[in-house]
N, C-alpha and C positions, 0 to 999 in steps of 0.2 A: 700414518695412513699408507705412506709409499711403501714402507717394509711390509705391511700386511698384504698389499696387492701382490708386491713382487714374489712374496712366499708362495702365493698361488698362481705364479705364471701370468698375472694381469698386467698388462702395460698400458698406462695412460699417460699423456703429458701432465707435466706439473700444473700448467694453468696459472690463473690470476687470483688473488685473495678474494675477489669479488664475484668470482664464477658463481653462477647460478645453477639450479637443477637442469637447465637446458643445455649445459655444456658438458662434455664427456671430458672430464680432467679430475686429478687427484684432489685438487683443492675443491672443485665442486662437489665431489662426493663427500669430502670432509665436512663442508658446509652443510649438506644434507643431514649427514649424521648427527652434526652439532644441533640442528634444527629439531630433528626427532628427539633428541636426548632433552633438550629444553622443554619440549612438550610434555615428555615423560615426568620430568621434574615436577612441572606445574601441576600436573593430574595427581601424581603420587607422593610428591615430596621427597624427603631424604630421611634415612635414619641415623640418628646421632649416636656415636658409640663413645660413651664416656670415659671408657679407658684411653681411646685415642686422643680426646681433648686432654686428659690428664698427661699424657706422655708428651704432647705438644707444649703445654705450659711447663712441664719440667724441663724439656730441652731449652725453651727459651729462657727459663730462669737460670739456666748454666750458660746462657748467651751462645747457645748452639743456634745457628741460623736454620729456620724452616721457611718454606713457601706454601702459601696457600693455593687453592685450586685455581682461584681467580687471577691472581698474578701470573702464575705458572702457565696460563694460557694465553698471555699477551704475545702478539706476534713478535718473534725474535727472541722470546725469553728461552733461557736455557733450560731443556727439559720439555719444552713444548713439543708434543708429538707432530704437529703439523708443519714444523721447520725442519 
């Protein structure tokens, strides 16, 4: 979120993880985006790509580590775009 805003010349304080939509901060904006995304998923679901599932299974069979979207979004997780 920070890099996206910076690339557009938008400066906001980082804020706190619990910032709500009434706060002008990077984390508040990220939380709002996450809320909209979750609403979208509940309304429309997701499309499953069988070839992607097969690839992940093949990688795991070869003991190559993969990270699912849920674990990758945990605060502090490597690769989490909000950290």
